[in-house]
All heavy atoms as an XYZ file, in Angstrom:
898
protein
N     -37.037     64.213    -14.035
C     -36.059     64.801    -13.136
C     -36.159     64.122    -11.769
O     -37.234     64.063    -11.196
C     -36.316     66.308    -12.988
C     -35.355     67.022    -12.068
C     -33.948     67.132    -12.654
O     -33.775     66.961    -13.853
N     -32.971     67.377    -11.817
N     -35.038     63.626    -11.280
C     -35.015     62.971     -9.983
C     -34.779     64.008     -8.896
O     -33.899     64.865     -9.022
C     -33.912     61.899     -9.941
C     -33.803     61.298     -8.554
C     -34.197     60.811    -10.976
N     -35.535     63.920     -7.843
C     -35.345     64.804     -6.699
C     -35.067     63.986     -5.454
O     -35.641     62.922     -5.258
C     -36.585     65.671     -6.480
C     -36.802     66.714     -7.564
C     -37.972     67.622     -7.262
O     -38.964     67.199     -6.676
N     -37.857     68.878     -7.650
N     -34.177     64.515     -4.626
C     -33.869     63.904     -3.341
C     -34.350     64.833     -2.240
O     -33.992     66.007     -2.227
C     -32.369     63.665     -3.195
C     -31.681     62.830     -4.273
C     -30.204     62.652     -3.955
C     -32.363     61.483     -4.431
N     -35.150     64.310     -1.340
C     -35.695     65.119     -0.256
C     -35.127     64.602      1.055
O     -35.330     63.442      1.425
C     -37.232     65.056     -0.225
C     -37.766     65.875      0.935
C     -37.790     65.572     -1.551
N     -34.425     65.498      1.740
C     -33.771     65.133      2.995
C     -34.571     65.679      4.178
O     -35.234     66.701      4.077
C     -32.362     65.720      3.040
C     -31.465     65.283      1.900
C     -30.156     66.026      1.902
O     -29.921     66.817      2.834
O     -29.367     65.836      0.968
N     -34.423     65.010      5.310
C     -35.026     65.488      6.544
C     -34.257     64.922      7.721
O     -33.478     63.968      7.567
C     -36.493     65.078      6.629
O     -36.612     63.673      6.616
N     -34.465     65.533      8.893
C     -33.917     64.962     10.119
C     -32.784     65.735     10.754
O     -32.338     65.377     11.842
N     -32.286     66.777     10.118
C     -31.217     67.543     10.741
C     -31.736     68.364     11.904
O     -32.933     68.394     12.187
N     -30.817     69.035     12.590
C     -31.224     69.879     13.693
C     -30.090     70.138     14.654
O     -28.918     69.883     14.358
N     -30.464     70.656     15.820
C     -29.511     70.982     16.883
C     -29.622     69.933     17.980
O     -30.733     69.603     18.425
C     -29.827     72.367     17.443
C     -29.045     72.805     18.683
C     -27.561     72.942     18.367
C     -29.614     74.119     19.213
N     -28.479     69.423     18.409
C     -28.469     68.405     19.450
C     -27.262     68.622     20.340
O     -26.241     69.175     19.893
C     -28.451     66.997     18.811
C     -27.158     66.758     18.042
C     -28.697     65.915     19.834
N     -27.366     68.221     21.587
C     -26.246     68.310     22.510
C     -25.256     67.185     22.219
O     -25.619     66.114     21.716
C     -26.735     68.194     23.940
C     -27.590     69.348     24.403
C     -26.821     70.644     24.495
O     -25.684     70.678     24.985
N     -27.405     71.728     24.017
N     -24.000     67.432     22.546
C     -22.982     66.397     22.399
C     -23.416     65.139     23.151
O     -23.935     65.218     24.264
C     -21.647     66.902     22.920
N     -23.198     64.002     22.504
C     -23.629     62.735     23.071
C     -25.014     62.307     22.628
O     -25.417     61.162     22.868
N     -25.727     63.210     21.989
C     -27.084     62.913     21.539
C     -27.121     62.188     20.209
O     -26.077     61.799     19.656
N     -28.334     62.010     19.703
C     -28.545     61.260     18.463
C     -29.465     62.015     17.519
O     -30.319     62.789     17.960
C     -29.174     59.888     18.767
O     -28.340     59.095     19.581
N     -29.264     61.753     16.235
C     -30.153     62.246     15.188
C     -30.252     61.172     14.114
O     -29.325     60.370     13.939
C     -29.621     63.530     14.554
C     -29.751     64.829     15.317
C     -29.006     65.945     14.583
C     -31.205     65.218     15.520
N     -31.357     61.199     13.380
C     -31.535     60.273     12.270
C     -31.891     61.071     11.028
O     -32.893     61.780     11.003
C     -32.630     59.251     12.567
C     -32.785     58.169     11.501
C     -33.805     57.149     11.927
N     -33.879     55.991     11.038
C     -34.886     55.713     10.248
N     -35.929     56.526     10.212
N     -34.872     54.635      9.486
N     -31.057     60.956     10.018
C     -31.295     61.625      8.745
C     -31.994     60.673      7.784
O     -31.711     59.475      7.782
C     -29.985     62.100      8.126
C     -29.097     62.993      8.977
C     -27.860     63.424      8.181
C     -29.847     64.197      9.489
N     -32.897     61.243      6.984
C     -33.605     60.469      5.978
C     -33.486     61.160      4.633
O     -33.426     62.389      4.557
C     -35.087     60.337      6.342
O     -35.259     59.672      7.575
N     -33.468     60.368      3.584
C     -33.410     60.903      2.227
C     -34.243     60.001      1.336
O     -34.012     58.781      1.296
C     -31.977     60.960      1.735
S     -31.798     61.398     -0.017
N     -35.202     60.595      0.645
C     -36.065     59.830     -0.243
C     -35.905     60.344     -1.673
O     -35.977     61.559     -1.906
C     -37.511     59.939      0.191
N     -35.689     59.423     -2.598
C     -35.583     59.789     -4.004
C     -36.957     59.676     -4.654
O     -37.713     58.738     -4.361
C     -34.594     58.872     -4.708
N     -37.258     60.640     -5.517
C     -38.536     60.568     -6.228
C     -38.530     59.334     -7.125
O     -37.477     58.823     -7.505
C     -38.749     61.827     -7.064
O     -37.670     62.011     -7.978
N     -39.726     58.871     -7.410
C     -39.848     57.664     -8.210
C     -39.188     57.861     -9.570
O     -39.285     58.908    -10.186
C     -41.313     57.296     -8.398
C     -42.058     57.107     -7.099
C     -41.540     55.958     -6.281
N     -41.835     54.682     -6.862
C     -41.495     53.500     -6.334
N     -40.824     53.487     -5.219
N     -41.816     52.381     -6.927
N     -38.497     56.838     -9.985
C     -37.766     56.934    -11.240
C     -37.690     55.552    -11.880
O     -37.692     54.539    -11.176
C     -36.363     57.480    -10.990
O     -35.565     57.369    -12.146
N     -37.610     55.535    -13.189
C     -37.440     54.266    -13.876
C     -35.973     53.861    -13.917
O     -35.640     52.781    -14.378
C     -37.999     54.351    -15.291
O     -37.392     55.408    -15.995
N     -35.101     54.740    -13.402
C     -33.689     54.400    -13.337
C     -33.478     53.323    -12.276
O     -34.259     53.181    -11.340
C     -32.868     55.621    -12.938
C     -32.726     56.662    -14.012
C     -33.552     56.680    -15.132
C     -31.770     57.641    -13.906
C     -33.426     57.635    -16.112
C     -31.628     58.622    -14.882
C     -32.460     58.612    -15.979
N     -32.379     52.607    -12.383
C     -31.968     51.682    -11.337
C     -31.117     52.445    -10.327
O     -30.246     53.229    -10.701
C     -31.141     50.543    -11.934
O     -31.903     49.777    -12.826
N     -31.392     52.225     -9.065
C     -30.630     52.917     -8.020
C     -29.441     52.074     -7.617
O     -29.589     50.891     -7.288
C     -31.521     53.225     -6.810
C     -32.634     54.195     -7.227
C     -30.689     53.826     -5.682
C     -33.554     54.588     -6.099
N     -28.284     52.683     -7.637
C     -27.059     52.008     -7.221
C     -26.712     52.378     -5.793
O     -27.521     52.274     -4.890
N     -25.498     52.856     -5.611
C     -25.054     53.220     -4.264
C     -25.792     54.461     -3.774
O     -26.149     55.349     -4.551
C     -23.555     53.471     -4.254
N     -26.004     54.499     -2.465
C     -26.593     55.652     -1.809
C     -25.677     56.031     -0.655
O     -25.045     55.158     -0.049
C     -27.997     55.336     -1.286
C     -28.917     54.762     -2.345
S     -30.558     54.332     -1.705
C     -31.360     55.942     -1.773
N     -25.633     57.317     -0.339
C     -24.708     57.684      0.726
C     -24.972     59.051      1.312
O     -25.881     59.771      0.879
N     -24.180     59.350      2.300
C     -24.234     60.657      2.965
C     -22.830     61.254      2.971
O     -21.855     60.577      3.321
C     -24.728     60.516      4.401
C     -26.169     60.121      4.489
C     -26.678     58.868      4.582
C     -27.291     61.009      4.469
N     -28.047     58.909      4.622
C     -28.453     60.223      4.553
C     -27.436     62.404      4.390
C     -29.729     60.768      4.564
C     -28.699     62.953      4.404
C     -29.827     62.143      4.492
N     -22.757     62.497      2.582
C     -21.533     63.280      2.645
C     -21.802     64.454      3.554
O     -22.949     64.823      3.785
C     -21.129     63.771      1.254
C     -20.631     62.672      0.338
C     -21.502     61.716     -0.171
C     -19.289     62.599     -0.028
C     -21.042     60.702     -1.006
C     -18.829     61.600     -0.869
C     -19.717     60.659     -1.345
O     -19.255     59.664     -2.165
N     -20.717     65.067      4.048
C     -20.904     66.227      4.906
C     -19.855     67.274      4.614
O     -18.746     66.967      4.173
C     -20.861     65.820      6.377
C     -19.526     65.243      6.852
C     -19.669     64.752      8.284
N     -18.386     64.323      8.837
C     -18.234     63.861     10.071
N     -19.274     63.765     10.882
N     -17.030     63.503     10.491
N     -20.240     68.518      4.877
C     -19.332     69.639      4.651
C     -19.412     70.591      5.820
O     -20.459     71.208      6.052
C     -19.666     70.356      3.343
C     -18.663     71.420      2.965
C     -18.831     71.901      1.535
O     -19.878     71.700      0.909
N     -17.812     72.524      0.995
N     -18.314     70.688      6.545
C     -18.216     71.622      7.664
C     -17.765     72.981      7.139
O     -17.150     73.066      6.071
C     -17.237     71.089      8.692
N     -18.039     74.043      7.872
C     -17.624     75.383      7.433
C     -16.127     75.455      7.154
O     -15.315     75.026      7.973
C     -18.019     76.269      8.611
C     -19.130     75.546      9.280
C     -18.799     74.090      9.136
N     -15.780     75.963      5.993
C     -14.379     76.131      5.636
C     -13.667     74.861      5.220
O     -12.449     74.875      5.004
N     -14.412     73.767      5.118
C     -13.792     72.496      4.756
C     -14.431     71.925      3.501
O     -15.513     72.321      3.095
C     -13.914     71.492      5.906
C     -13.145     71.897      7.152
C     -13.175     70.795      8.181
C     -12.345     71.153      9.399
N     -12.344     70.064     10.415
N     -13.735     70.965      2.895
C     -14.276     70.307      1.716
C     -15.318     69.279      2.106
O     -15.320     68.759      3.224
C     -13.137     69.628      0.942
C     -12.174     70.597      0.286
C     -11.185     69.888     -0.628
O     -10.897     68.711     -0.449
N     -10.701     70.598     -1.624
N     -16.191     68.999      1.149
C     -17.179     67.960      1.372
C     -16.463     66.615      1.489
O     -15.542     66.321      0.725
C     -18.180     67.936      0.215
C     -19.404     67.083      0.461
C     -20.417     67.217     -0.664
N     -20.932     68.577     -0.772
C     -21.924     68.930     -1.565
N     -22.527     68.000     -2.327
N     -22.332     70.173     -1.609
N     -16.911     65.808      2.441
C     -16.269     64.523      2.672
C     -17.304     63.425      2.838
O     -18.442     63.673      3.241
C     -15.388     64.565      3.932
C     -16.152     64.811      5.213
C     -15.256     64.789      6.442
O     -14.036     64.767      6.315
O     -15.837     64.756      7.562
N     -16.874     62.212      2.555
C     -17.744     61.064      2.719
C     -17.995     60.796      4.196
O     -17.065     60.829      5.009
C     -17.083     59.830      2.092
C     -17.715     58.483      2.405
C     -19.013     58.335      1.635
C     -16.762     57.351      2.071
N     -19.244     60.537      4.539
C     -19.565     60.056      5.886
C     -19.823     58.545      5.835
O     -19.222     57.775      6.587
C     -20.764     60.789      6.456
N     -20.721     58.137      4.936
C     -21.056     56.721      4.834
C     -21.750     56.441      3.509
O     -22.430     57.323      2.974
C     -21.967     56.290      5.981
N     -21.557     55.232      2.996
C     -22.257     54.809      1.790
C     -22.755     53.378      1.967
O     -22.219     52.611      2.781
C     -21.368     54.855      0.538
O     -20.277     53.947      0.702
C     -20.835     56.249      0.270
N     -23.764     53.044      1.171
C     -24.280     51.673      1.152
C     -24.583     51.314     -0.292
O     -25.210     52.088     -1.021
C     -25.522     51.518      2.057
C     -26.633     52.489      1.682
C     -26.031     50.082      2.051
N     -24.105     50.151     -0.728
C     -24.328     49.730     -2.104
C     -25.717     49.109     -2.247
O     -26.410     48.861     -1.246
C     -23.278     48.701     -2.533
O     -23.488     47.486     -1.793
C     -21.861     49.203     -2.275
N     -26.084     48.830     -3.481
C     -27.371     48.187     -3.723
C     -27.401     46.795     -3.105
O     -28.474     46.284     -2.779
C     -27.648     48.112     -5.223
O     -26.595     47.439     -5.893
N     -26.231     46.204     -2.895
C     -26.153     44.884     -2.277
C     -26.075     44.927     -0.763
O     -26.058     43.869     -0.112
N     -26.025     46.136     -0.216
C     -26.017     46.272      1.238
C     -24.648     46.435      1.878
O     -24.548     46.554      3.105
N     -23.604     46.474      1.089
C     -22.267     46.690      1.655
C     -22.108     48.148      2.066
O     -22.514     49.046      1.331
C     -21.191     46.328      0.630
O     -21.258     44.960      0.305
N     -21.510     48.356      3.222
C     -21.386     49.704      3.767
C     -19.922     50.137      3.883
O     -19.019     49.310      4.051
C     -22.042     49.806      5.146
O     -21.442     48.839      6.020
C     -23.534     49.530      5.062
N     -19.737     51.441      3.798
C     -18.430     52.058      3.980
C     -18.612     53.262      4.891
O     -19.583     54.017      4.725
C     -17.838     52.526      2.644
O     -17.711     51.408      1.758
C     -16.461     53.140      2.852
N     -17.695     53.447      5.825
C     -17.778     54.570      6.758
C     -16.444     55.309      6.807
O     -15.367     54.709      6.720
C     -18.103     54.083      8.168
C     -19.468     53.459      8.313
C     -19.636     52.080      8.218
C     -20.593     54.251      8.550
C     -20.888     51.510      8.352
C     -21.845     53.684      8.694
C     -21.991     52.310      8.585
O     -23.223     51.754      8.711
N     -16.533     56.609      7.010
C     -15.346     57.379      7.321
C     -14.847     56.932      8.686
O     -15.638     56.583      9.572
C     -15.665     58.869      7.335
N     -13.538     56.940      8.864
C     -12.966     56.505     10.154
C     -13.535     57.324     11.311
O     -13.723     56.800     12.417
C     -11.442     56.646     10.123
C     -10.782     55.592      9.254
O     -11.437     54.579      8.927
O      -9.609     55.785      8.886
N     -13.815     58.581     11.064
C     -14.265     59.475     12.122
C     -15.662     59.152     12.629
O     -16.043     59.615     13.709
C     -14.221     60.924     11.637
O     -15.023     61.078     10.486
N     -16.432     58.364     11.878
C     -17.806     58.067     12.301
C     -18.026     56.586     12.591
O     -19.105     56.203     13.060
C     -18.829     58.539     11.249
C     -18.592     60.003     10.885
C     -18.823     57.667     10.006
N     -17.037     55.756     12.333
C     -17.181     54.323     12.566
C     -17.544     54.045     14.024
O     -16.967     54.613     14.941
C     -15.884     53.593     12.223
C     -15.668     53.385     10.742
C     -14.366     52.629     10.478
C     -14.138     52.442      8.989
N     -12.840     51.776      8.710
N     -18.510     53.158     14.191
C     -18.947     52.795     15.528
C     -19.994     53.725     16.112
O     -20.579     53.421     17.155
N     -20.219     54.872     15.453
C     -21.208     55.828     15.958
C     -22.357     56.028     14.969
O     -23.492     56.263     15.395
C     -20.533     57.177     16.230
C     -19.422     57.112     17.253
C     -18.897     58.510     17.597
N     -18.315     59.192     16.440
C     -18.768     60.347     15.945
N     -19.815     60.957     16.504
N     -18.188     60.904     14.897
N     -22.064     55.969     13.682
C     -23.079     56.176     12.648
C     -23.434     54.837     11.999
O     -22.565     53.967     11.826
C     -22.566     57.108     11.560
C     -22.391     58.545     11.983
C     -22.464     58.953     13.306
C     -22.143     59.514     11.015
C     -22.298     60.270     13.679
C     -21.977     60.842     11.353
C     -22.038     61.212     12.693
N     -24.693     54.714     11.607
C     -25.143     53.525     10.883
C     -25.962     53.957      9.683
O     -26.948     54.688      9.837
C     -25.984     52.604     11.773
O     -25.227     52.211     12.924
C     -26.400     51.355     11.004
N     -25.550     53.506      8.500
C     -26.290     53.811      7.282
C     -27.143     52.602      6.911
O     -26.738     51.451      7.105
C     -25.340     54.197      6.120
C     -26.135     54.748      4.933
C     -24.456     53.025      5.708
C     -25.265     55.374      3.859
N     -28.335     52.888      6.410
C     -29.218     51.819      5.960
C     -30.048     52.339      4.795
O     -30.124     53.544      4.565
C     -30.122     51.338      7.098
O     -30.940     52.395      7.573
N     -30.662     51.398      4.067
C     -31.494     51.804      2.937
C     -32.725     50.931      2.876
O     -32.742     49.790      3.350
C     -30.710     51.722      1.626
C     -30.233     50.327      1.257
C     -29.304     50.385      0.055
N     -30.000     50.655     -1.207
C     -29.398     50.988     -2.339
N     -28.082     51.117     -2.369
N     -30.092     51.187     -3.445
N     -33.766     51.507      2.305
C     -35.004     50.789      2.053
C     -35.264     50.927      0.556
O     -35.752     51.965      0.093
C     -36.146     51.387      2.873
C     -37.446     50.604      2.719
O     -37.620     49.919      1.700
O     -38.295     50.710      3.626
N     -34.922     49.895     -0.178
C     -35.011     49.977     -1.629
C     -36.449     50.135     -2.104
O     -36.713     50.783     -3.120
C     -34.377     48.736     -2.262
O     -32.993     48.687     -1.970
N     -37.392     49.575     -1.368
C     -38.798     49.682     -1.756
C     -39.284     51.126     -1.690
O     -40.200     51.521     -2.405
C     -39.656     48.794     -0.869
N     -38.638     51.905     -0.823
C     -39.023     53.309     -0.650
C     -38.028     54.259     -1.301
O     -38.143     55.481     -1.145
C     -39.155     53.641      0.834
C     -40.255     52.871      1.552
C     -40.339     53.291      3.017
C     -41.462     52.542      3.727
N     -41.565     52.927      5.160
N     -37.027     53.716     -2.013
C     -35.987     54.558     -2.624
C     -35.377     55.500     -1.590
O     -35.133     56.682     -1.871
C     -36.561     55.383     -3.785
C     -36.905     54.538     -4.982
O     -36.555     53.373     -5.055
N     -37.613     55.118     -5.929
N     -35.138     54.981     -0.410
C     -34.705     55.826      0.703
C     -33.413     55.323      1.341
O     -33.115     54.126      1.328
C     -35.796     55.898      1.775
O     -36.950     56.541      1.286
N     -32.690     56.277      1.904
C     -31.477     55.965      2.653
C     -31.520     56.744      3.955
O     -32.060     57.861      4.009
C     -30.211     56.304      1.828
C     -30.119     57.787      1.494
C     -28.944     55.823      2.531
N     -30.966     56.136      4.996
C     -31.025     56.717      6.332
C     -29.627     56.747      6.944
O     -28.772     55.926      6.610
C     -31.958     55.894      7.225
C     -33.299     55.627      6.600
C     -33.549     54.433      5.931
C     -34.320     56.578      6.647
C     -34.757     54.187      5.336
C     -35.543     56.334      6.054
C     -35.760     55.138      5.401
O     -36.971     54.909      4.798
N     -29.438     57.691      7.865
C     -28.186     57.744      8.614
C     -28.527     57.948     10.077
O     -29.005     59.020     10.472
C     -27.280     58.875      8.112
C     -25.880     58.891      8.725
C     -25.088     57.655      8.271
C     -25.122     60.163      8.343
N     -28.332     56.916     10.874
C     -28.516     57.003     12.311
C     -27.203     57.465     12.919
O     -26.174     56.799     12.760
C     -28.923     55.645     12.892
C     -29.085     55.640     14.402
C     -30.230     56.509     14.863
O     -31.316     56.501     14.279
N     -30.010     57.292     15.926
N     -27.245     58.586     13.600
C     -26.035     59.170     14.176
C     -26.154     59.188     15.687
O     -27.042     59.854     16.235
C     -25.838     60.599     13.638
C     -25.797     60.676     12.121
S     -25.442     62.331     11.499
C     -26.922     63.188     12.024
N     -25.292     58.446     16.339
C     -25.273     58.372     17.797
C     -23.975     58.945     18.342
O     -23.006     59.127     17.608
C     -25.427     56.919     18.246
C     -26.732     56.294     17.812
O     -27.764     56.965     17.712
N     -26.710     54.991     17.555
N     -23.973     59.216     19.621
C     -22.774     59.749     20.293
C     -22.184     60.918     19.514
O     -20.973     60.978     19.256
C     -21.730     58.630     20.457
O     -22.249     57.552     21.202
N     -23.040     61.834     19.144
C     -22.601     62.944     18.311
C     -21.605     63.838     19.035
O     -21.681     64.033     20.263
C     -23.804     63.759     17.854
C     -24.579     63.113     16.702
C     -25.989     63.682     16.603
C     -23.838     63.283     15.389
N     -20.666     64.371     18.255
C     -19.612     65.230     18.775
C     -19.708     66.600     18.091
O     -20.214     66.694     16.959
C     -18.244     64.623     18.476
C     -18.044     63.219     19.010
C     -16.699     62.662     18.564
C     -16.477     61.244     19.078
N     -15.159     60.710     18.632
N     -19.195     67.643     18.709
C     -19.221     68.962     18.059
C     -18.566     68.941     16.673
O     -19.008     69.668     15.772
C     -18.439     69.835     19.042
C     -18.700     69.217     20.369
C     -18.713     67.734     20.102
N     -17.562     68.108     16.490
C     -16.891     68.036     15.192
C     -17.741     67.371     14.118
O     -17.354     67.349     12.938
C     -15.530     67.334     15.297
C     -15.566     66.006     16.017
C     -15.179     66.119     17.478
O     -15.664     67.070     18.150
O     -14.415     65.241     17.951
N     -18.876     66.833     14.487
C     -19.816     66.295     13.496
C     -20.687     67.404     12.891
O     -21.452     67.156     11.953
C     -20.730     65.243     14.124
C     -19.986     64.000     14.563
O     -19.102     63.545     13.810
O     -20.282     63.483     15.661
N     -20.587     68.602     13.433
C     -21.358     69.726     12.915
C     -21.012     69.989     11.457
O     -19.839     70.159     11.108
C     -21.088     70.987     13.748
O     -21.567     70.781     15.084
C     -21.776     72.204     13.143
N     -22.023     69.969     10.601
C     -21.818     70.139      9.168
C     -23.171     70.152      8.467
O     -24.197     69.837      9.081
C     -20.974     68.996      8.607
N     -23.141     70.493      7.199
C     -24.302     70.263      6.344
C     -24.138     68.866      5.760
O     -23.082     68.542      5.197
C     -24.405     71.309      5.229
C     -25.599     70.987      4.324
C     -24.540     72.709      5.816
N     -25.161     68.060      5.912
C     -25.123     66.680      5.429
C     -25.918     66.578      4.129
O     -27.066     67.022      4.055
C     -25.698     65.742      6.481
C     -24.738     65.494      7.620
C     -24.437     66.507      8.531
C     -24.104     64.266      7.775
C     -23.530     66.300      9.561
C     -23.199     64.039      8.809
C     -22.923     65.069      9.690
O     -22.011     64.859     10.715
N     -25.288     65.968      3.129
C     -25.879     65.848      1.801
C     -26.107     64.372      1.458
O     -25.197     63.553      1.578
C     -24.972     66.453      0.742
C     -24.760     67.936      0.873
C     -23.697     68.450      1.621
C     -25.621     68.838      0.246
C     -23.494     69.817      1.739
C     -25.432     70.201      0.360
C     -24.360     70.677      1.112
O     -24.183     72.041      1.220
N     -27.296     64.093      0.999
C     -27.618     62.764      0.480
C     -27.081     62.654     -0.948
O     -27.141     63.622     -1.719
C     -29.137     62.604      0.503
S     -29.750     61.103     -0.254
N     -26.570     61.497     -1.289
C     -26.028     61.247     -2.623
C     -26.563     59.915     -3.136
O     -26.535     58.916     -2.406
C     -24.507     61.214     -2.551
C     -23.859     60.776     -3.853
O     -23.659     59.584     -4.102
N     -23.542     61.731     -4.699
N     -27.059     59.934     -4.351
C     -27.611     58.711     -4.942
C     -27.062     58.542     -6.352
O     -27.082     59.485     -7.148
C     -29.149     58.757     -4.972
C     -29.703     57.526     -5.681
C     -29.710     58.835     -3.562
N     -26.605     57.348     -6.637
C     -26.143     57.001     -7.987
C     -27.244     56.201     -8.667
O     -27.773     55.249     -8.092
C     -24.848     56.178     -7.938
C     -24.470     55.687     -9.330
C     -23.721     56.998     -7.328
N     -27.575     56.603     -9.880
C     -28.609     55.901    -10.641
C     -28.063     55.478    -11.990
O     -27.161     56.122    -12.536
C     -29.836     56.791    -10.806
C     -30.542     57.089     -9.502
S     -32.109     57.925     -9.778
C     -32.734     58.034     -8.105
N     -28.638     54.425    -12.500
C     -28.194     53.865    -13.770
C     -29.365     53.762    -14.748
O     -30.469     53.372    -14.366
C     -27.599     52.477    -13.568
C     -26.354     52.465    -12.759
C     -26.247     52.364    -11.413
C     -25.020     52.570    -13.266
N     -24.925     52.394    -11.028
C     -24.152     52.517    -12.149
C     -24.472     52.696    -14.542
C     -22.764     52.590    -12.284
C     -23.103     52.749    -14.670
C     -22.266     52.709    -13.551
N     -29.087     54.150    -15.968
C     -30.017     53.922    -17.071
C     -29.202     53.207    -18.148
O     -28.451     53.829    -18.876
C     -30.585     55.239    -17.575
C     -31.520     55.060    -18.721
C     -31.265     55.256    -20.041
C     -32.878     54.608    -18.647
N     -32.375     54.967    -20.797
C     -33.381     54.554    -19.974
C     -33.715     54.232    -17.593
C     -34.680     54.159    -20.250
C     -35.010     53.854    -17.888
C     -35.469     53.809    -19.199
N     -29.338     51.907    -18.165
C     -28.461     51.111    -19.015
C     -27.036     51.250    -18.516
O     -26.753     51.010    -17.351
N     -26.143     51.662    -19.401
C     -24.736     51.837    -19.032
C     -24.429     53.259    -18.597
O     -23.273     53.587    -18.303
C     -23.841     51.460    -20.206
N     -25.441     54.099    -18.569
C     -25.246     55.509    -18.212
C     -25.426     55.710    -16.714
O     -26.417     55.290    -16.135
C     -26.229     56.387    -18.971
C     -26.003     56.312    -20.473
O     -24.880     56.427    -20.943
N     -27.072     56.107    -21.220
N     -24.439     56.365    -16.121
C     -24.415     56.606    -14.684
C     -24.754     58.060    -14.388
O     -24.189     58.979    -14.996
C     -23.021     56.286    -14.135
C     -22.842     56.415    -12.636
C     -21.405     56.051    -12.264
N     -21.169     55.984    -10.840
C     -20.814     57.016    -10.090
N     -20.670     58.210    -10.659
N     -20.611     56.868     -8.795
N     -25.643     58.264    -13.444
C     -26.048     59.615    -13.046
C     -25.902     59.746    -11.532
O     -26.209     58.815    -10.789
C     -27.493     59.894    -13.445
C     -27.752     59.747    -14.925
C     -28.102     58.512    -15.480
C     -27.638     60.847    -15.782
C     -28.317     58.376    -16.831
C     -27.864     60.717    -17.137
C     -28.200     59.481    -17.656
O     -28.416     59.351    -19.006
N     -25.438     60.912    -11.090
C     -25.284     61.178     -9.664
C     -26.177     62.340     -9.266
O     -26.155     63.383     -9.920
C     -23.827     61.508     -9.318
O     -22.998     60.392     -9.673
C     -23.674     61.765     -7.825
N     -26.913     62.149     -8.191
C     -27.813     63.189     -7.706
C     -27.484     63.533     -6.253
O     -27.080     62.669     -5.476
C     -29.264     62.725     -7.810
C     -29.706     62.497     -9.229
C     -29.651     61.234     -9.799
C     -30.170     63.561    -10.014
C     -30.035     61.017    -11.106
C     -30.565     63.349    -11.322
C     -30.497     62.072    -11.865
O     -30.870     61.873    -13.168
N     -27.691     64.812     -5.936
C     -27.437     65.316     -4.589
C     -28.697     65.915     -3.997
O     -29.480     66.558     -4.698
C     -26.360     66.392     -4.607
C     -24.997     65.880     -4.958
C     -24.450     65.818     -6.203
C     -24.022     65.362     -4.062
N     -23.192     65.284     -6.128
C     -22.894     65.007     -4.833
C     -23.983     65.167     -2.680
C     -21.744     64.457     -4.267
C     -22.836     64.624     -2.121
C     -21.737     64.275     -2.913
N     -28.867     65.733     -2.685
C     -29.935     66.409     -1.977
C     -29.554     67.855     -1.715
O     -28.441     68.295     -2.002
N     -30.490     68.593     -1.140
C     -30.276     70.015     -0.910
C     -29.427     70.287      0.330
O     -28.946     71.405      0.518
C     -31.636     70.735     -0.771
C     -32.307     70.589      0.591
C     -33.031     69.269      0.783
O     -32.971     68.378     -0.063
N     -33.724     69.139      1.903
N     -29.237     69.280      1.142
C     -28.437     69.436      2.350
C     -29.301     69.703      3.570
O     -30.309     70.404      3.482
N     -28.890     69.145      4.687
C     -29.586     69.397      5.948
C     -28.541     69.680      7.021
O     -27.524     68.984      7.119
C     -30.489     68.196      6.334
O     -31.244     68.514      7.503
C     -29.701     66.922      6.583
N     -28.792     70.724      7.789
C     -27.815     71.171      8.782
C     -27.893     70.305     10.042
O     -28.977     70.084     10.585
C     -28.064     72.632      9.155
C     -27.142     73.177     10.233
C     -25.717     73.337      9.750
O     -25.479     73.872      8.671
N     -24.754     72.893     10.556
N     -26.738     69.862     10.486
C     -26.611     69.180     11.765
C     -25.658     70.004     12.625
O     -24.514     70.264     12.220
C     -26.064     67.748     11.597
C     -25.735     67.142     12.952
C     -27.084     66.881     10.855
N     -26.128     70.424     13.773
C     -25.316     71.212     14.692
C     -25.261     70.494     16.033
O     -26.305     70.185     16.613
C     -25.890     72.618     14.876
O     -25.964     73.271     13.603
C     -24.998     73.442     15.800
N     -24.038     70.236     16.497
C     -23.843     69.544     17.767
C     -23.216     70.527     18.741
O     -22.082     70.993     18.539
C     -22.964     68.305     17.608
C     -22.862     67.554     18.934
C     -23.511     67.394     16.514
N     -23.944     70.834     19.793
C     -23.475     71.790     20.786
C     -22.679     71.083     21.871
O     -23.031     69.982     22.298
C     -24.661     72.518     21.401
N     -21.602     71.736     22.299
C     -20.750     71.127     23.336
C     -21.302     71.408     24.723
O     -22.182     72.229     24.910
C     -19.326     71.654     23.221
O     -19.325     73.061     23.328
């Protein structure tokens, strides 16, 4: 069973920074794309940022230029550096990891970490 452990959420003033971390338990699966999604109260979960196994990144328009996603494949980890935070960034942030076992694709989610940005 693969587990994702997230850390780094919290309360920050607008304009501040936070860094989220997510580590996947050791697995014999191959790790594909890794990413961060977020869900604000009363809204659907949405993509914040993803990074492929080759290092290509994708960002939501709302976070471009402020958030940076990175991964450390040796540690099975993905990070989200969030700068210039805005109150509208307040949400529960979920780590997402795609793993492969041969041709079989599996998707795993972290438990979520709360990010609150005070105005």
